[in-house]
C-alpha positions as CSV (number, residue, x, y, z in Angstrom):
1,X,9.3,1.2,10.2
2,X,11.5,3.0,7.7
3,X,9.7,5.1,5.1
4,X,11.7,6.4,2.1
5,X,11.5,10.2,1.6
6,X,9.8,11.3,-1.6
7,X,9.6,14.8,-2.9
8,X,6.3,16.4,-2.2
9,X,5.9,17.2,-5.9
10,X,6.5,13.6,-7.0
11,X,3.4,12.0,-8.4
12,X,3.4,8.3,-7.6
13,X,0.6,7.3,-9.9
14,X,-0.2,7.1,-13.6
15,X,-3.7,8.4,-13.0
16,X,-4.3,11.9,-11.6
17,X,-7.4,14.0,-10.9
18,X,-8.0,17.4,-9.3
19,X,-9.8,17.7,-6.0
20,X,-12.6,19.6,-7.8
21,X,-13.0,16.9,-10.5
22,X,-13.0,14.2,-7.8
23,X,-15.9,15.9,-6.0
24,X,-17.9,16.2,-9.2
25,X,-17.3,12.8,-10.8
26,X,-16.2,10.4,-8.0
27,X,-17.9,7.2,-9.4
28,X,-16.7,7.8,-13.0
29,X,-13.1,8.5,-11.9
30,X,-13.0,5.2,-9.9
31,X,-14.4,3.4,-12.9
32,X,-11.8,5.0,-15.3
33,X,-8.9,4.3,-12.9
34,X,-9.7,0.5,-13.3
35,X,-8.3,-0.6,-9.9
36,X,-5.2,1.6,-10.2
37,X,-4.2,4.2,-7.5
38,X,-5.3,7.8,-8.2
39,X,-3.2,10.8,-7.3
40,X,-5.5,13.6,-6.1
41,X,-4.0,17.0,-7.0
42,X,-4.5,20.3,-5.3
43,X,-2.9,23.2,-7.2
44,X,-1.1,20.6,-9.4
45,X,0.6,19.0,-6.4
46,X,-0.3,15.6,-4.9
47,X,-2.7,16.1,-1.9
48,X,-3.7,12.5,-1.4
49,X,-3.8,9.1,-3.1
50,X,-7.1,7.3,-3.6
51,X,-6.8,3.5,-3.7
52,X,-9.6,1.3,-4.9
53,X,-10.5,-1.4,-2.3
54,X,-9.0,-4.3,-4.3
55,X,-5.7,-2.4,-4.7
56,X,-5.6,-1.5,-1.0
57,X,-6.3,-5.1,0.0
58,X,-3.5,-6.5,-2.2
59,X,-1.1,-3.8,-0.8
60,X,-2.0,-4.8,2.8
61,X,-1.5,-8.5,2.0
62,X,1.9,-7.7,0.4
63,X,3.0,-5.7,3.4
64,X,2.0,-8.7,5.7
65,X,4.0,-11.0,3.5
66,X,7.0,-8.7,3.8
67,X,6.7,-8.6,7.6
68,X,6.4,-12.4,7.7
69,X,9.6,-12.8,5.6
70,X,11.4,-10.3,7.9
71,X,10.4,-12.4,10.9
72,X,11.5,-15.6,9.3
73,X,14.9,-14.2,8.5
74,X,15.2,-12.6,11.9
75,X,14.4,-15.9,13.7
76,X,16.2,-18.3,11.3
77,X,19.3,-18.7,13.6
78,X,17.3,-19.5,16.7
79,X,17.1,-19.8,19.6
80,X,15.1,-23.0,19.2
81,X,13.1,-25.0,21.8
82,X,13.5,-28.7,21.9
83,X,10.1,-30.4,21.9
84,X,9.2,-34.1,22.6
85,X,6.2,-34.7,20.3
86,X,5.3,-37.8,22.3
87,X,4.9,-35.7,25.5
88,X,2.4,-33.4,23.8
């Protein structure tokens, strides 16, 4: 799998929170994020990303769809197996 390089200082979320604030207000932060990813900052640099369950599930479904599309494209030109449906 190819993963694009991203600068360690790039924040890939519109919602950020410090590690300290996350420890103090975990439930409130998830509520305010409203199903969006949260960048967890340590010394103003991204340390981790917190994904609400619904967002993570949609992300995994999307990745599965991309993998399925890749397989379809890869296998589109064969080889194919001839099948006699009456023999099944």
